[in-house]
N, CA, C and O atoms as a Tripos MOL2 file, in Angstrom:
@<TRIPOS>MOLECULE
protein
  272   271    68     0     0
PROTEIN
NO_CHARGES

@<TRIPOS>ATOM
      1 N         -11.7000   -8.6560    4.8180 N.3       1 MET1
      2 CA        -11.1140   -8.9200    6.1210 C.3       1 MET1
      3 C         -10.9560   -7.5830    6.8440 C.2       1 MET1
      4 O         -10.4410   -6.6230    6.2720 O.2       1 MET1
      5 N         -11.3890   -7.5220    8.0710 N.am      2 SER2
      6 CA        -11.2580   -6.2920    8.8610 C.3       2 SER2
      7 C          -9.8570   -6.2010    9.4500 C.2       2 SER2
      8 O          -9.1000   -7.1720    9.4260 O.2       2 SER2
      9 N          -9.5160   -5.0290    9.9790 N.am      3 GLN3
     10 CA         -8.1920   -4.8270   10.5490 C.3       3 GLN3
     11 C          -7.9830   -5.6460   11.8130 C.2       3 GLN3
     12 O          -6.8420   -5.9030   12.1980 O.2       3 GLN3
     13 N          -9.0780   -6.0660   12.4750 N.am      4 ASP4
     14 CA         -8.9740   -6.8350   13.7140 C.3       4 ASP4
     15 C          -8.5810   -8.2900   13.4760 C.2       4 ASP4
     16 O          -8.0760   -8.9550   14.3800 O.2       4 ASP4
     17 N          -8.8120   -8.7800   12.2680 N.am      5 GLU5
     18 CA         -8.5500  -10.1910   11.9790 C.3       5 GLU5
     19 C          -7.0750  -10.4070   11.6590 C.2       5 GLU5
     20 O          -6.5090   -9.7150   10.8130 O.2       5 GLU5
     21 N          -6.4620  -11.3630   12.3350 N.am      6 THR6
     22 CA         -5.0750  -11.7160   12.0700 C.3       6 THR6
     23 C          -5.0590  -12.8420   11.0370 C.2       6 THR6
     24 O          -5.6990  -13.8730   11.2440 O.2       6 THR6
     25 N          -4.3420  -12.6630    9.9340 N.am      7 PRO7
     26 CA         -4.2920  -13.7200    8.9250 C.3       7 PRO7
     27 C          -3.6810  -15.0040    9.4990 C.2       7 PRO7
     28 O          -2.8150  -14.9560   10.3720 O.2       7 PRO7
     29 N          -4.1380  -16.1220    9.0030 N.am      8 VAL8
     30 CA         -3.6140  -17.4250    9.3940 C.3       8 VAL8
     31 C          -3.0650  -18.0840    8.1330 C.2       8 VAL8
     32 O          -3.7390  -18.1320    7.1040 O.2       8 VAL8
     33 N          -1.8420  -18.5890    8.2200 N.am      9 VAL9
     34 CA         -1.2070  -19.2960    7.1040 C.3       9 VAL9
     35 C          -0.8640  -20.7070    7.5580 C.2       9 VAL9
     36 O          -0.8330  -20.9910    8.7550 O.2       9 VAL9
     37 N          -0.6070  -21.5820    6.6050 N.am     10 ASN10
     38 CA         -0.1730  -22.9400    6.9290 C.3      10 ASN10
     39 C           1.3420  -23.0120    6.8880 C.2      10 ASN10
     40 O           1.9670  -22.4680    5.9780 O.2      10 ASN10
     41 N           1.9300  -23.6770    7.8600 N.am     11 CYS11
     42 CA          3.3790  -23.8990    7.8810 C.3      11 CYS11
     43 C           3.7580  -24.6410    6.6040 C.2      11 CYS11
     44 O           3.1620  -25.6740    6.3000 O.2      11 CYS11
     45 N           4.7360  -24.1410    5.8490 N.am     12 PRO12
     46 CA          5.1280  -24.8030    4.6070 C.3      12 PRO12
     47 C           5.6810  -26.2210    4.8010 C.2      12 PRO12
     48 O           5.6750  -27.0220    3.8670 O.2      12 PRO12
     49 N           6.1530  -26.5250    6.0020 N.am     13 THR13
     50 CA          6.7550  -27.8290    6.2560 C.3      13 THR13
     51 C           5.7360  -28.8540    6.7260 C.2      13 THR13
     52 O           5.6460  -29.9460    6.1650 O.2      13 THR13
     53 N           4.9640  -28.5050    7.7600 N.am     14 CYS14
     54 CA          4.0610  -29.4980    8.3550 C.3      14 CYS14
     55 C           2.5790  -29.2100    8.1410 C.2      14 CYS14
     56 O           1.7400  -30.0800    8.3740 O.2      14 CYS14
     57 N           2.2500  -27.9940    7.6980 N.am     15 GLY15
     58 CA          0.8640  -27.6500    7.4320 C.3      15 GLY15
     59 C           0.0860  -27.1170    8.6200 C.2      15 GLY15
     60 O          -1.0910  -26.7860    8.4780 O.2      15 GLY15
     61 N           0.7050  -27.0240    9.7820 N.am     16 LYS16
     62 CA          0.0370  -26.5050   10.9800 C.3      16 LYS16
     63 C          -0.3320  -25.0380   10.7810 C.2      16 LYS16
     64 O           0.4130  -24.3000   10.1360 O.2      16 LYS16
     65 N          -1.4670  -24.6040   11.3210 N.am     17 SER17
     66 CA         -1.9100  -23.2140   11.2160 C.3      17 SER17
     67 C          -1.0090  -22.3030   12.0440 C.2      17 SER17
     68 O          -0.6520  -22.6210   13.1780 O.2      17 SER17
     69 N          -0.6490  -21.1640   11.4530 N.am     18 VAL18
     70 CA          0.2390  -20.1970   12.1010 C.3      18 VAL18
     71 C          -0.3860  -18.8140   11.9720 C.2      18 VAL18
     72 O          -0.7280  -18.3900   10.8680 O.2      18 VAL18
     73 N          -0.5380  -18.1040   13.0940 N.am     19 LEU19
     74 CA         -1.0070  -16.7210   13.0450 C.3      19 LEU19
     75 C           0.0890  -15.8500   12.4450 C.2      19 LEU19
     76 O           1.2590  -15.9840   12.8040 O.2      19 LEU19
     77 N          -0.2870  -14.9580   11.5320 N.am     20 TRP20
     78 CA          0.6930  -14.0720   10.9000 C.3      20 TRP20
     79 C           0.7500  -12.7590   11.6780 C.2      20 TRP20
     80 O           0.1500  -11.7580   11.2850 O.2      20 TRP20
     81 N           1.4800  -12.7860   12.7830 N.am     21 ASN21
     82 CA          1.6810  -11.5790   13.5870 C.3      21 ASN21
     83 C           2.9980  -11.6920   14.3430 C.2      21 ASN21
     84 O           3.7080  -12.6900   14.2190 O.2      21 ASN21
     85 N           3.3170  -10.6800   15.1160 N.am     22 GLU22
     86 CA          4.6010  -10.6220   15.8130 C.3      22 GLU22
     87 C           4.7890  -11.7360   16.8370 C.2      22 GLU22
     88 O           5.9230  -12.0730   17.1780 O.2      22 GLU22
     89 N           3.7070  -12.3040   17.3260 N.am     23 SER23
     90 CA          3.8330  -13.3670   18.3270 C.3      23 SER23
     91 C           4.2990  -14.6880   17.7070 C.2      23 SER23
     92 O           4.7390  -15.5890   18.4210 O.2      23 SER23
     93 N           4.2030  -14.8000   16.3890 N.am     24 SER24
     94 CA          4.6540  -16.0130   15.6930 C.3      24 SER24
     95 C           6.0950  -15.8000   15.2640 C.2      24 SER24
     96 O           6.3640  -15.3010   14.1710 O.2      24 SER24
     97 N           7.0020  -16.1770   16.1200 N.am     25 ARG25
     98 CA          8.4280  -15.8850   15.9540 C.3      25 ARG25
     99 C           9.0230  -16.4440   14.6590 C.2      25 ARG25
    100 O           9.8970  -15.8110   14.0670 O.2      25 ARG25
    101 N           8.5720  -17.6040   14.2140 N.am     26 TYR26
    102 CA          9.1880  -18.2770   13.0610 C.3      26 TYR26
    103 C           8.3380  -18.1920   11.7990 C.2      26 TYR26
    104 O           8.5920  -18.9190   10.8390 O.2      26 TYR26
    105 N           7.3280  -17.3130   11.7820 N.am     27 ARG27
    106 CA          6.4150  -17.2690   10.6450 C.3      27 ARG27
    107 C           7.1540  -17.1560    9.3340 C.2      27 ARG27
    108 O           8.1170  -16.3910    9.2760 O.2      27 ARG27
    109 N           6.7920  -17.8380    8.2960 N.am     28 PRO28
    110 CA          5.5680  -18.6080    8.1180 C.3      28 PRO28
    111 C           5.6330  -20.0180    8.7020 C.2      28 PRO28
    112 O           4.6810  -20.7870    8.5680 O.2      28 PRO28
    113 N           6.7340  -20.3560    9.3400 N.am     29 PHE29
    114 CA          6.8730  -21.6870    9.9360 C.3      29 PHE29
    115 C           6.2840  -21.6850   11.3400 C.2      29 PHE29
    116 O           6.1800  -20.6400   11.9810 O.2      29 PHE29
    117 N           5.8980  -22.8730   11.8120 N.am     30 CYS30
    118 CA          5.3140  -22.9600   13.1560 C.3      30 CYS30
    119 C           6.3970  -23.0730   14.2270 C.2      30 CYS30
    120 O           6.1340  -22.7950   15.3970 O.2      30 CYS30
    121 N           7.6040  -23.4740   13.8470 N.am     31 SER31
    122 CA          8.6610  -23.6820   14.8410 C.3      31 SER31
    123 C          10.0350  -23.5610   14.1910 C.2      31 SER31
    124 O          10.1640  -23.5470   12.9670 O.2      31 SER31
    125 N          11.0410  -23.4750   15.0260 N.am     32 ASP32
    126 CA         12.4230  -23.4580   14.5370 C.3      32 ASP32
    127 C          12.7510  -24.7650   13.8220 C.2      32 ASP32
    128 O          13.4760  -24.7680   12.8270 O.2      32 ASP32
    129 N          12.2180  -25.8710   14.3280 N.am     33 ARG33
    130 CA         12.4460  -27.1860   13.7110 C.3      33 ARG33
    131 C          11.9590  -27.1940   12.2590 C.2      33 ARG33
    132 O          12.6910  -27.6150   11.3630 O.2      33 ARG33
    133 N          10.7300  -26.7300   12.0250 N.am     34 CYS34
    134 CA         10.1910  -26.7110   10.6610 C.3      34 CYS34
    135 C          11.0000  -25.7710    9.7710 C.2      34 CYS34
    136 O          11.2170  -26.0670    8.5960 O.2      34 CYS34
    137 N          11.4480  -24.6410   10.3190 N.am     35 LYS35
    138 CA         12.2690  -23.7010    9.5590 C.3      35 LYS35
    139 C          13.5810  -24.3650    9.1290 C.2      35 LYS35
    140 O          14.0080  -24.2100    7.9850 O.2      35 LYS35
    141 N          14.2160  -25.0980   10.0350 N.am     36 LEU36
    142 CA         15.4880  -25.7550    9.7240 C.3      36 LEU36
    143 C          15.3140  -26.9210    8.7550 C.2      36 LEU36
    144 O          16.1870  -27.1700    7.9250 O.2      36 LEU36
    145 N          14.2050  -27.6290    8.8520 N.am     37 ILE37
    146 CA         13.9240  -28.7000    7.8870 C.3      37 ILE37
    147 C          13.8330  -28.1080    6.4850 C.2      37 ILE37
    148 O          14.4110  -28.6470    5.5410 O.2      37 ILE37
    149 N          13.1010  -26.9910    6.3470 N.am     38 ASP38
    150 CA         12.9560  -26.3280    5.0540 C.3      38 ASP38
    151 C          14.3100  -25.8440    4.5300 C.2      38 ASP38
    152 O          14.6240  -26.0300    3.3540 O.2      38 ASP38
    153 N          15.1040  -25.2270    5.3980 N.am     39 LEU39
    154 CA         16.4370  -24.7550    5.0000 C.3      39 LEU39
    155 C          17.2970  -25.9170    4.5160 C.2      39 LEU39
    156 O          17.9980  -25.7920    3.5120 O.2      39 LEU39
    157 N          17.2480  -27.0450    5.2210 N.am     40 GLY40
    158 CA         18.0090  -28.2180    4.8140 C.3      40 GLY40
    159 C          17.5910  -28.7570    3.4590 C.2      40 GLY40
    160 O          18.4320  -29.2210    2.6880 O.2      40 GLY40
    161 N          16.2980  -28.7000    3.1590 N.am     41 GLU41
    162 CA         15.8160  -29.1580    1.8580 C.3      41 GLU41
    163 C          16.3410  -28.2640    0.7400 C.2      41 GLU41
    164 O          16.7060  -28.7590   -0.3260 O.2      41 GLU41
    165 N          16.3830  -26.9540    0.9720 N.am     42 TRP42
    166 CA         16.9460  -26.0510   -0.0320 C.3      42 TRP42
    167 C          18.4470  -26.2930   -0.1930 C.2      42 TRP42
    168 O          18.9550  -26.3220   -1.3130 O.2      42 TRP42
    169 N          19.1600  -26.4680    0.9300 N.am     43 ALA43
    170 CA         20.6120  -26.6820    0.8850 C.3      43 ALA43
    171 C          20.9630  -27.9780    0.1620 C.2      43 ALA43
    172 O          21.9810  -28.0510   -0.5260 O.2      43 ALA43
    173 N          20.1200  -29.0020    0.3160 N.am     44 ALA44
    174 CA         20.3540  -30.2810   -0.3470 C.3      44 ALA44
    175 C          19.8200  -30.2860   -1.7810 C.2      44 ALA44
    176 O          19.8520  -31.3150   -2.4560 O.2      44 ALA44
    177 N          19.3310  -29.1370   -2.2380 N.am     45 GLU45
    178 CA         18.7650  -28.9670   -3.5740 C.3      45 GLU45
    179 C          17.5790  -29.8880   -3.8290 C.2      45 GLU45
    180 O          17.3330  -30.2960   -4.9640 O.2      45 GLU45
    181 N          16.8340  -30.2200   -2.7480 N.am     46 GLU46
    182 CA         15.5980  -30.9750   -2.8970 C.3      46 GLU46
    183 C          14.4750  -30.0610   -3.3620 C.2      46 GLU46
    184 O          13.4860  -30.5240   -3.9300 O.2      46 GLU46
    185 N          14.6270  -28.7640   -3.1220 N.am     47 LYS47
    186 CA         13.6840  -27.7550   -3.5810 C.3      47 LYS47
    187 C          14.4260  -26.8310   -4.5260 C.2      47 LYS47
    188 O          15.5790  -26.4820   -4.2760 O.2      47 LYS47
    189 N          13.7780  -26.4340   -5.6050 N.am     48 VAL48
    190 CA         14.3860  -25.5120   -6.5680 C.3      48 VAL48
    191 C          13.3130  -24.5690   -7.0900 C.2      48 VAL48
    192 O          12.1220  -24.8790   -7.0420 O.2      48 VAL48
    193 N          13.7360  -23.4340   -7.5800 N.am     49 ILE49
    194 CA         12.8580  -22.5140   -8.2800 C.3      49 ILE49
    195 C          13.1660  -22.6730   -9.7580 C.2      49 ILE49
    196 O          14.2960  -22.4580  -10.1960 O.2      49 ILE49
    197 N          12.1600  -23.0490  -10.5150 N.am     50 GLN50
    198 CA         12.3580  -23.2830  -11.9400 C.3      50 GLN50
    199 C          12.7060  -21.9780  -12.6450 C.2      50 GLN50
    200 O          12.1830  -20.9190  -12.2980 O.2      50 GLN50
    201 N          13.5730  -22.0560  -13.6150 N.am     51 GLY51
    202 CA         13.9710  -20.8870  -14.3850 C.3      51 GLY51
    203 C          14.6330  -21.3470  -15.6680 C.2      51 GLY51
    204 O          14.6650  -22.5390  -15.9720 O.2      51 GLY51
    205 N          15.1510  -20.4080  -16.4030 N.am     52 SER52
    206 CA         15.8200  -20.7610  -17.6450 C.3      52 SER52
    207 C          17.1720  -21.4020  -17.3310 C.2      52 SER52
    208 O          17.7870  -21.1220  -16.3020 O.2      52 SER52
    209 N          17.6140  -22.2610  -18.2330 N.am     53 GLN53
    210 CA         18.8750  -22.9680  -18.0440 C.3      53 GLN53
    211 C          20.0320  -21.9940  -18.2240 C.2      53 GLN53
    212 O          20.0140  -21.1700  -19.1380 O.2      53 GLN53
    213 N          21.0150  -22.0820  -17.3770 N.am     54 LEU54
    214 CA         22.2060  -21.2530  -17.4850 C.3      54 LEU54
    215 C          23.1600  -21.8360  -18.5050 C.2      54 LEU54
    216 O          23.1320  -23.0380  -18.7730 O.2      54 LEU54
    217 N          24.0000  -20.9960  -19.0740 N.am     55 LEU55
    218 CA         24.9970  -21.4680  -20.0300 C.3      55 LEU55
    219 C          26.0420  -22.3120  -19.3120 C.2      55 LEU55
    220 O          26.3780  -22.0600  -18.1550 O.2      55 LEU55
    221 N          26.5430  -23.3060  -20.0100 N.am     56 SER56
    222 CA         27.5910  -24.1460  -19.4410 C.3      56 SER56
    223 C          28.8320  -24.0830  -20.3270 C.2      56 SER56
    224 O          28.8160  -23.4330  -21.3720 O.2      56 SER56
    225 N          29.8880  -24.7450  -19.9190 N.am     57 ASP57
    226 CA         31.1330  -24.7690  -20.7000 C.3      57 ASP57
    227 C          30.9400  -25.4300  -22.0630 C.2      57 ASP57
    228 O          31.7080  -25.1670  -22.9880 O.2      57 ASP57
    229 N          29.9360  -26.2740  -22.1960 N.am     58 ARG58
    230 CA         29.7130  -26.9800  -23.4650 C.3      58 ARG58
    231 C          28.8780  -26.1790  -24.4470 C.2      58 ARG58
    232 O          28.6790  -26.6310  -25.5750 O.2      58 ARG58
    233 N          28.3830  -25.0130  -24.0690 N.am     59 ASP59
    234 CA         27.5750  -24.2040  -24.9720 C.3      59 ASP59
    235 C          28.4440  -23.6110  -26.0710 C.2      59 ASP59
    236 O          29.6580  -23.8110  -26.0860 O.2      59 ASP59
    237 N          27.8270  -22.8920  -26.9790 N.am     60 GLU60
    238 CA         28.4970  -22.3830  -28.1750 C.3      60 GLU60
    239 C          29.6920  -21.4950  -27.8910 C.2      60 GLU60
    240 O          30.6240  -21.4530  -28.6930 O.2      60 GLU60
    241 N          29.6940  -20.7860  -26.7780 N.am     61 TRP61
    242 CA         30.7920  -19.8640  -26.5230 C.3      61 TRP61
    243 C          31.3750  -20.0850  -25.1410 C.2      61 TRP61
    244 O          30.7260  -20.6160  -24.2410 O.2      61 TRP61
    245 N          32.5830  -19.6730  -25.0090 N.am     62 SER62
    246 CA         33.2410  -19.6250  -23.7090 C.3      62 SER62
    247 C          34.3500  -18.5880  -23.8140 C.2      62 SER62
    248 O          34.6680  -18.1210  -24.9080 O.2      62 SER62
    249 N          34.9280  -18.2360  -22.6990 N.am     63 GLU63
    250 CA         35.9870  -17.2210  -22.7200 C.3      63 GLU63
    251 C          37.2150  -17.6930  -23.4810 C.2      63 GLU63
    252 O          37.9470  -16.8690  -24.0290 O.2      63 GLU63
    253 N          37.4570  -18.9770  -23.5280 N.am     64 GLY64
    254 CA         38.6610  -19.4950  -24.1590 C.3      64 GLY64
    255 C          38.5530  -19.6820  -25.6600 C.2      64 GLY64
    256 O          39.5700  -19.9420  -26.3020 O.2      64 GLY64
    257 N          37.4000  -19.5670  -26.2380 N.am     65 SER65
    258 CA         37.2680  -19.7930  -27.6730 C.3      65 SER65
    259 C          37.0730  -18.4740  -28.3990 C.2      65 SER65
    260 O          36.4990  -17.5270  -27.8620 O.2      65 SER65
    261 N          37.5580  -18.4330  -29.6180 N.am     66 SER66
    262 CA         37.3490  -17.2540  -30.4480 C.3      66 SER66
    263 C          37.0640  -17.7240  -31.8520 C.2      66 SER66
    264 O          37.4660  -18.8210  -32.2400 O.2      66 SER66
    265 N          36.3790  -16.9100  -32.6110 N.am     67 LYS67
    266 CA         36.0080  -17.2600  -33.9880 C.3      67 LYS67
    267 C          36.9260  -16.5860  -34.9810 C.2      67 LYS67
    268 O          36.6510  -16.6110  -36.1810 O.2      67 LYS67
    269 N          38.0080  -15.9850  -34.5190 N.am     68 ASP68
    270 CA         38.9450  -15.2750  -35.4110 C.3      68 ASP68
    271 C          39.8560  -16.2460  -36.0970 C.2      68 ASP68
    272 O          40.7100  -15.8400  -36.8850 O.2      68 ASP68
@<TRIPOS>BOND
     1     1     2 1
     2     2     3 1
     3     3     4 2
     4     3     5 am
     5     5     6 1
     6     6     7 1
     7     7     8 2
     8     7     9 am
     9     9    10 1
    10    10    11 1
    11    11    12 2
    12    11    13 am
    13    13    14 1
    14    14    15 1
    15    15    16 2
    16    15    17 am
    17    17    18 1
    18    18    19 1
    19    19    20 2
    20    19    21 am
    21    21    22 1
    22    22    23 1
    23    23    24 2
    24    23    25 am
    25    25    26 1
    26    26    27 1
    27    27    28 2
    28    27    29 am
    29    29    30 1
    30    30    31 1
    31    31    32 2
    32    31    33 am
    33    33    34 1
    34    34    35 1
    35    35    36 2
    36    35    37 am
    37    37    38 1
    38    38    39 1
    39    39    40 2
    40    39    41 am
    41    41    42 1
    42    42    43 1
    43    43    44 2
    44    43    45 am
    45    45    46 1
    46    46    47 1
    47    47    48 2
    48    47    49 am
    49    49    50 1
    50    50    51 1
    51    51    52 2
    52    51    53 am
    53    53    54 1
    54    54    55 1
    55    55    56 2
    56    55    57 am
    57    57    58 1
    58    58    59 1
    59    59    60 2
    60    59    61 am
    61    61    62 1
    62    62    63 1
    63    63    64 2
    64    63    65 am
    65    65    66 1
    66    66    67 1
    67    67    68 2
    68    67    69 am
    69    69    70 1
    70    70    71 1
    71    71    72 2
    72    71    73 am
    73    73    74 1
    74    74    75 1
    75    75    76 2
    76    75    77 am
    77    77    78 1
    78    78    79 1
    79    79    80 2
    80    79    81 am
    81    81    82 1
    82    82    83 1
    83    83    84 2
    84    83    85 am
    85    85    86 1
    86    86    87 1
    87    87    88 2
    88    87    89 am
    89    89    90 1
    90    90    91 1
    91    91    92 2
    92    91    93 am
    93    93    94 1
    94    94    95 1
    95    95    96 2
    96    95    97 am
    97    97    98 1
    98    98    99 1
    99    99   100 2
   100    99   101 am
   101   101   102 1
   102   102   103 1
   103   103   104 2
   104   103   105 am
   105   105   106 1
   106   106   107 1
   107   107   108 2
   108   107   109 am
   109   109   110 1
   110   110   111 1
   111   111   112 2
   112   111   113 am
   113   113   114 1
   114   114   115 1
   115   115   116 2
   116   115   117 am
   117   117   118 1
   118   118   119 1
   119   119   120 2
   120   119   121 am
   121   121   122 1
   122   122   123 1
   123   123   124 2
   124   123   125 am
   125   125   126 1
   126   126   127 1
   127   127   128 2
   128   127   129 am
   129   129   130 1
   130   130   131 1
   131   131   132 2
   132   131   133 am
   133   133   134 1
   134   134   135 1
   135   135   136 2
   136   135   137 am
   137   137   138 1
   138   138   139 1
   139   139   140 2
   140   139   141 am
   141   141   142 1
   142   142   143 1
   143   143   144 2
   144   143   145 am
   145   145   146 1
   146   146   147 1
   147   147   148 2
   148   147   149 am
   149   149   150 1
   150   150   151 1
   151   151   152 2
   152   151   153 am
   153   153   154 1
   154   154   155 1
   155   155   156 2
   156   155   157 am
   157   157   158 1
   158   158   159 1
   159   159   160 2
   160   159   161 am
   161   161   162 1
   162   162   163 1
   163   163   164 2
   164   163   165 am
   165   165   166 1
   166   166   167 1
   167   167   168 2
   168   167   169 am
   169   169   170 1
   170   170   171 1
   171   171   172 2
   172   171   173 am
   173   173   174 1
   174   174   175 1
   175   175   176 2
   176   175   177 am
   177   177   178 1
   178   178   179 1
   179   179   180 2
   180   179   181 am
   181   181   182 1
   182   182   183 1
   183   183   184 2
   184   183   185 am
   185   185   186 1
   186   186   187 1
   187   187   188 2
   188   187   189 am
   189   189   190 1
   190   190   191 1
   191   191   192 2
   192   191   193 am
   193   193   194 1
   194   194   195 1
   195   195   196 2
   196   195   197 am
   197   197   198 1
   198   198   199 1
   199   199   200 2
   200   199   201 am
   201   201   202 1
   202   202   203 1
   203   203   204 2
   204   203   205 am
   205   205   206 1
   206   206   207 1
   207   207   208 2
   208   207   209 am
   209   209   210 1
   210   210   211 1
   211   211   212 2
   212   211   213 am
   213   213   214 1
   214   214   215 1
   215   215   216 2
   216   215   217 am
   217   217   218 1
   218   218   219 1
   219   219   220 2
   220   219   221 am
   221   221   222 1
   222   222   223 1
   223   223   224 2
   224   223   225 am
   225   225   226 1
   226   226   227 1
   227   227   228 2
   228   227   229 am
   229   229   230 1
   230   230   231 1
   231   231   232 2
   232   231   233 am
   233   233   234 1
   234   234   235 1
   235   235   236 2
   236   235   237 am
   237   237   238 1
   238   238   239 1
   239   239   240 2
   240   239   241 am
   241   241   242 1
   242   242   243 1
   243   243   244 2
   244   243   245 am
   245   245   246 1
   246   246   247 1
   247   247   248 2
   248   247   249 am
   249   249   250 1
   250   250   251 1
   251   251   252 2
   252   251   253 am
   253   253   254 1
   254   254   255 1
   255   255   256 2
   256   255   257 am
   257   257   258 1
   258   258   259 1
   259   259   260 2
   260   259   261 am
   261   261   262 1
   262   262   263 1
   263   263   264 2
   264   263   265 am
   265   265   266 1
   266   266   267 1
   267   267   268 2
   268   267   269 am
   269   269   270 1
   270   270   271 1
   271   271   272 2
@<TRIPOS>SUBSTRUCTURE
     1 MET1         2 RESIDUE 1 A MET
     2 SER2         6 RESIDUE 1 A SER
     3 GLN3        10 RESIDUE 1 A GLN
     4 ASP4        14 RESIDUE 1 A ASP
     5 GLU5        18 RESIDUE 1 A GLU
     6 THR6        22 RESIDUE 1 A THR
     7 PRO7        26 RESIDUE 1 A PRO
     8 VAL8        30 RESIDUE 1 A VAL
     9 VAL9        34 RESIDUE 1 A VAL
    10 ASN10       38 RESIDUE 1 A ASN
    11 CYS11       42 RESIDUE 1 A CYS
    12 PRO12       46 RESIDUE 1 A PRO
    13 THR13       50 RESIDUE 1 A THR
    14 CYS14       54 RESIDUE 1 A CYS
    15 GLY15       58 RESIDUE 1 A GLY
    16 LYS16       62 RESIDUE 1 A LYS
    17 SER17       66 RESIDUE 1 A SER
    18 VAL18       70 RESIDUE 1 A VAL
    19 LEU19       74 RESIDUE 1 A LEU
    20 TRP20       78 RESIDUE 1 A TRP
    21 ASN21       82 RESIDUE 1 A ASN
    22 GLU22       86 RESIDUE 1 A GLU
    23 SER23       90 RESIDUE 1 A SER
    24 SER24       94 RESIDUE 1 A SER
    25 ARG25       98 RESIDUE 1 A ARG
    26 TYR26      102 RESIDUE 1 A TYR
    27 ARG27      106 RESIDUE 1 A ARG
    28 PRO28      110 RESIDUE 1 A PRO
    29 PHE29      114 RESIDUE 1 A PHE
    30 CYS30      118 RESIDUE 1 A CYS
    31 SER31      122 RESIDUE 1 A SER
    32 ASP32      126 RESIDUE 1 A ASP
    33 ARG33      130 RESIDUE 1 A ARG
    34 CYS34      134 RESIDUE 1 A CYS
    35 LYS35      138 RESIDUE 1 A LYS
    36 LEU36      142 RESIDUE 1 A LEU
    37 ILE37      146 RESIDUE 1 A ILE
    38 ASP38      150 RESIDUE 1 A ASP
    39 LEU39      154 RESIDUE 1 A LEU
    40 GLY40      158 RESIDUE 1 A GLY
    41 GLU41      162 RESIDUE 1 A GLU
    42 TRP42      166 RESIDUE 1 A TRP
    43 ALA43      170 RESIDUE 1 A ALA
    44 ALA44      174 RESIDUE 1 A ALA
    45 GLU45      178 RESIDUE 1 A GLU
    46 GLU46      182 RESIDUE 1 A GLU
    47 LYS47      186 RESIDUE 1 A LYS
    48 VAL48      190 RESIDUE 1 A VAL
    49 ILE49      194 RESIDUE 1 A ILE
    50 GLN50      198 RESIDUE 1 A GLN
    51 GLY51      202 RESIDUE 1 A GLY
    52 SER52      206 RESIDUE 1 A SER
    53 GLN53      210 RESIDUE 1 A GLN
    54 LEU54      214 RESIDUE 1 A LEU
    55 LEU55      218 RESIDUE 1 A LEU
    56 SER56      222 RESIDUE 1 A SER
    57 ASP57      226 RESIDUE 1 A ASP
    58 ARG58      230 RESIDUE 1 A ARG
    59 ASP59      234 RESIDUE 1 A ASP
    60 GLU60      238 RESIDUE 1 A GLU
    61 TRP61      242 RESIDUE 1 A TRP
    62 SER62      246 RESIDUE 1 A SER
    63 GLU63      250 RESIDUE 1 A GLU
    64 GLY64      254 RESIDUE 1 A GLY
    65 SER65      258 RESIDUE 1 A SER
    66 SER66      262 RESIDUE 1 A SER
    67 LYS67      266 RESIDUE 1 A LYS
    68 ASP68      270 RESIDUE 1 A ASP
């Protein structure tokens, strides 16, 4: 790709093509609406990043238990 070519990405919400440059105010989203839809999905925990499970109160240790 030459320096003259502006990359084009797909909006993560609707799939519309978006130029990746300063004129695309909401990049990688095509609009404020798509950006807010995505934010709402994360806030509602409809989207997650997979990772290792965190320890819970039912695990082997907690601050209140001791083996002494």
